[in-house]
N, C-alpha and C positions, 0 to 999 in steps of 0.2 A: 504493500500500500504506500501511496505517497502521502506523508504525514507532515503537517506543520506543527512545530513545537514552539509555543511562545513561552516567555520566562525561562528560556533555555539556560541562562546563566544563574538561575536561582537554585535554592537548596534541592528542591525536588527535580527541577529540570536537568541539572547536571548529572543526576543519578539515573534519570529515566532515559536520557539520550543514548548511552551505550547499550541499554537493554533493547531499545527499539532497533538499533543497528544490528545487534546480534540476532534479532528476530527476522531480519531480512527486509526491513522497511526502508524506503527512501525517505530520509528525514531532512526537512527544511527548518532550520533554526532561525527564529526571529529574535533579534537582540537590538538594544538601543546603541550599543557600541561594540564594534569588533575587537577593539583593543582590550576592553574589559572581559570579553568572552574567553579569549585565549585558546579557542579551538579553531583549527584551520579549515578552510574550504577544501573538501576532499571528494569530488564527484565520483572518483573511482571506488570509494567506499559507500557511496550513496548518501553523502553528507554535504549539505549546502548551507551556507550562512548568509542571512539577509539582515541588513541594517535598516531599521525603521523605528519611528516614534509614533505610537498609537494615538498620541495627542496632536499629531500633525497629519495633513492630508496623505492618504496612502496611494493615491492614483499613480504617482510616479516613483514609488518606492522600490519598484522592481521585484515585488513579491510574486510567488507562483500564481499562474492563472488557472491551473487545474490542480485540484487536491482531492483526496479520498476522505481524509479526516484531519482533525486538528485538536490540539490540547491547548486549553487556555489556563495558564498557570501564573497569570499576572495579578499581583495584589500589592498593596502599600502597607505592609505590616509595621514598618518602623518609620513611616514618614513623619516629618515635622510640619507638613503643610496642613493648615486648618481645614481647607476645603477638599481633603483627599477623597471624600465620598463622591463629590461632584466630578472630580477628575477620573476616578475609577469608572463611574457610569459613562462618562464621555468616551473613555478608551474602549470600554466594552461595546458601546454602540457602534463605534467606528469599525471595530474588528468584526462584529456580526454582519455589518453591511458588506464589508469586503468578502467575508467568507461565503456569503450568499451568491457571489458571482463566480465561484470556483467550481461549482458542481459537487462540493463536499457532501458526504452522506451522514457525517457524524461530527459533533463537537463534544469533547470531554472536558468537563470543568471540575476542578477540585475546590470545593467550598468548605464551610465550617459548620460543625454541629451546633445545635442550640435551638431551643423553643422560640417560635416567632414572637411570642409576647414578652420575652425577657432577654433581648439581644443587646449586647454592648454596641456602641457606635461602629466599631470595627466590624463585628459580625453582621450588623445590620447592613453595612456597606457591601459585604460579601454576598449577602442574600439579595441585595438590590442588583448587583452585577449578574447574579444567577438569573433573575427575572428578565433583565435586559437581553441576555443571550438567548433566553427561551422565546423572546419576541421575534427573533430572527427566523429566517426560512430554513436553517439547518437544524435537524433534530439534535437535542442536547442530552447528554448523559451526565448527570450530576452525582458526584461522590462527595458526601459531607463527612469530613474527618475532624477529630479533636486534636489532642496533643500527639505529635508524631515523634517517636523516640528513635534516635539514631545519632551516631557520632557527628557532631557539628551542628545539630539542630538547635534552635534558640532555646526550646524548653529543656533539652538535655543539658546544655551548657549552663543554664541558669540554675537548675537543680544541682548540678555538679558543684558550682560555686558555693551554693548554700551549704551543701553537705560537707564539702571538704574544707571550707574556711571556718565554719562556725560549730564548735563543740556544743554550744548552747544557743538555741534559736528562739528569739522572741517572735512569735508568729501571729499574724492577724487571723480573724475568725474565718476568712475565706478559705483557710486550709481545710475546713470541714466540707467544702463543696465537693461534689462527686464529678469524676471525669472518667473517660474510657480511652486510655492511651493506646495507640497502635504502633507497632514496630514499623520502621521505615520500609523494611523488606516487604511487609504485608501491604502497606499502602501502595508501593510500586507494583506489587503483584496484581492488585485490583485494577490499577490504572492500565496495565497491560491486558488483563483478562477482558475488560469491557470493550476494548478496541475492536470494532468490526462485528460485535455481537448484536444482532438485530433485536434480541430480547431486552437490551438495555436502552434502546433509542427512545428518547422522550421520557425517560424514567429518572427518578431521584432516589438515591440509596444512602442510608447512613452506614458508615464503616467505622468499626472500632475493634479493639483487641478483645481478648477473652476475659479481661479483668476490669471490673468497675471499682475504682479506688477513690478515696479522698486524696487531696493534695498532700495532706500529712502522711498518709499511708505510702504515697509515692516517695516522699523524702526518706521515710524510715526504711522502705525496701531498698532504695538506692544505697543508703548507708550500710545496710546488711550486706549487699553485694560487694561493697568496698571494704568490708571488714572493720567498719567504724561504729562507735557507740555515740549517739547523739540524743540530747535532751531538747524536746520541743515544748515551749511554754506558750500557750495561747494567750493573747492580749487583745481584748475586745475593743480597745480605744483607738486602734490604728485605722484612720480613715483611708479611703482609696488614694488620696493625695500623699499622705504620709507613707502608706504601703508602697507606692510607686517610688518615692525617694529612697525608701529602705532597700528595695530591689536594686535601684540604680547605683547606690553607693557600695553595696555588698557584692553584687554580681557583675558579670561582663556586659550586661545589657545597656542600651541607651535609655534615656528617660522616656522618649515617646514610646518605645517598645515596652518598657516597664508599665507605663500607664495603660497601654492597650491590653497587656496580659492581665493586669489587676482587674480591669473592667470586665474582662471575659471570665475571670475566675470567681466572680461574685455569685454566679449561678451554676447549677448542675449542667454539665455538658456531656450527655450520654446518648447512645443510639436509641431511637424510639422503635426502630424495626430493623430486622437483620435479613431481609430478603436477598441481599447480595450473596449471602453464604450458600443459598440454594443455586444461584446462577453461576457463581465462581467459588466452588468449595475449596478450602485450603486449611491446613493445620496452622491455626493462628499462634503466634509466638507470645507467650506470657510476658508481662512487664519486666520481671526480674531477669529473664533470659534475654530480652531486648537490650537491657542495660549491659549485660555481660558481652553480648555480641558487639555493642558499640565500643566497649573498651578493647576488645580484640582488634578492631579496626584501628583504634588509636595506637595501640602497642605495635601494630604492624606498620605504622606510619602510612596508612592507606585511606585517610579521610578524603573522600571524593569531592565533597563540597561542604561549605560552612554557611551558616546564616549570615555571616558578615560579608559574603561574596556579593550580596545584593544591596549593601548599605554603603552610602557615601557620606555618612554622618551629616554634619551641618551643611555639606556641599551637595545635597541630594539632587540638585538640578545641574550638576557639573557634567559637561561633556568631556570625558577624559581624553579622547582622541585629539581634541583641539589643543591640548596642553603638552603634547609630546615634544614640541619645540619650545624650549624654555625662553621666555621673553628676554630681550637684550636691552630694551630701552626703559628708562625711568625705574631702574632696579639697582640694588646693592649686590655686590659679589664678594664672597670670601673664597678665594681659590688657593688650594694648597696642593703641592706635589711631593711625592716621595719615591726614591728609587726602590725597586723591589729587591729584597734579600732572599726571598723565596721564589720558587717557580710560579709563573703566572697562574697555573691551574690551582695551586695551593692558596694563592691570594683570593682567587675567585670563589673557592670553596668557603673560605672564611666570610667573604662578602655575602655570599648567597645564604649564609646562616644567620645573618644579622637580625637582631630583634627577637621578640618572643621569649622563649625560655633561655636562649643563649644570651640575650641582652645586647648591649651596645659596646661591649669590650672595654671601654675606658670611662671613668667618672660615672659609674653606674648610678650613684646616689643623686647626681644632678639630673640624669634622665628620669629617675624615679620622681624627683621633686617636680620636674616640669610636667610629668604626667599627672601628678596629684593636683597641681595648680590648674591644669587644663580641665580636669574633671570637676573641680570646684566651680569652675566657670561654665559648666554645662557641656564641655567638649567630650571627646572620645577617651582621653587619657591613654594609658598604655594597656588597657584591659583587653583589647581585641586579640593581641598576640598575632599569630600567623597560622596559615592553613596547614603548612608542612614544614618540618624543621630544616630542610635543606633544599627545597624547591621553591622557586618564585616564578610567577607568571603575571603578565599585565592584568590589572584589575584586582590583584590580591590586596587584602587589608594587611598592613604590617604595623602593629601597634597604632600610633596616631598618624601614620603615613598611608598613602595608597600607591601601589606600584604602577607606574605608567609605562616603563620600558624595562624589560629584563632579558637582555640579549647576551648570553654567555659567549657566543661566537665572536661578537664584537667587543666583549668585555665591558658592557655598559649597563648600568643600573640607574634608573631615574625614579625618584620618589617625589610625591606631592603631599604637602602637609595638610592634614585634616584637623589639626589642633586649632584652638581659638587663638587668632592672631589679628593684629591691626593691619592686615595685608595678606599677601599670598607668599608661600615659600616652597622652594624646591631643593632637593639634595641629590646631587648627581655624582656618580663614580664612573671613571672610564680609564681603561688601560691605554697607554700611549708610549712613545719612545722619545728620549731626549736627542740632542744633536749628534751624540756619539752612538745612537742606536740602542741605548740601554733601556730596558723596560721600566716604566714608571706607572704609578697610580695617581690620577688626578681626581681631586675631590673638590666639588664646587657647591657652596651654599648660596642660593639666590633668593633675594627677598624683594618683593614689590610692595612698598609701603602704601598705606591708605591714610592720607591726611597727615597732619603734623604729628599726631600721636604715633603713627607708624614709623616716621623718621626717627622720632625720639626713642622708640622701642629698639630699633636697630643699634643705635649707638649705646644704649643702656646695657644691652646684652652682649655687645661685641667683645668686651674684655674677657668674657667667659669662653669665647670661641677658641682661643689658644688651648685652653684646657680640654674642652669638649671635642672640638673638631680636630685640633692638632693631635691630641692623644688617640682619637679614633683612627686617624690616618696612620699613625705610627704602629698601632696594634694590627691594623689590617695588612700593612705592607711589610712589617718587620723591619722598618727603617725609620730613621728620624725624618720628620717632615722638613722639606727644604724651606728656604727663606722666601719662596715665591708665594707670599701671602699678599693678596691685593684687596683690602676692604674698600673697593672703589665704588663710586656711584656713576651711573650713566643717565642721571636725571638731567 
């Protein structure tokens, strides 16, 4: 079948893509930015990549004219935009109109569980998108899921943070709400099973795992799998706002995502019917086993996708591909070079492991302090870590940076800052040679200030650059940084 996969760079989309290819389907991926996707166009494998924005006209986007089916996996789980519901509806309406021109016989939509009368704003928006898609001419198969448990999922990482960081947890009363978590393998299995099945056309199915648990039971089961003892003390005074801030400061989530999750957790989210089990029977994975499987993935360093892949923090409307060329006008530069004392491959290995659990090699406490300050200001902080300990690809989240270019063949790594700043910042590393042909590592910090405060900020923090950036370059290259330091302005 010729299948269009929207949200292909999201948590579910990245995992569904290889399964569709393995099943022999021709897959057309729709993404907003090729650079962020990191998967190459490969017609010989039946893989095609299309770049389009569903909030813009699609007539000239070069999307396939003929399709058999499509998956709609687009949603704004962690958006900061106040009118996200209107934007989601607009995108869904545009997609439904386009799909109606392709001859497609099925649209599969992954929505959220919940009773219609008690939906959070986020779930209400998901339900509205569902209705908009059903108004189109292509029959829709709706799968409504609750918490999806798998390595890298938002819920998994938040529960992991709570359990592993807090021996004693002060817990709000929404921990007593019931939910029906489903293993990511089972969710993907259902998404594959309904494709092309005429019995599912125009139908809506609730999908959940075999266990109905309270959120407190999920925390306790997670702790048991990890061999930890945790005390949970319910506190009825935590309002949704306070609960959101509590999650934000304790876990890896952003505040908008924390707020969304708290609003969703105030009510029971369980399957009302289980007809899908008759149409697509499968041995469902219990919650504790899903947690064990997730940690097997982590230990094998084979996390396929992470919830952070689809988040650009406070720069949610940023077009990353437009920033691959670092600006050269009206900016400040701090450029440093060092001769390599180790083979270039070893230097690149160190560079490609930067951030996350490895840290930033030099002046770690200053990086930690900058991350804490950023978080206090509502930014990302250092909490996102990285997808893989030794691999980088364009679009990856890297602590409070975003990877724009990761080209080992050229020896170039370009990062864009997503921390709170009075301007924009880039950090670039590139292998080059001096006049004598000796290999060197060039490190350039670029800052484009915004207003007078931006200019003042640069000069206030510049004295720390020798310690932070100079030490970082020395540790990466194994050599002392040269005197080629140019704190110059091109304003």
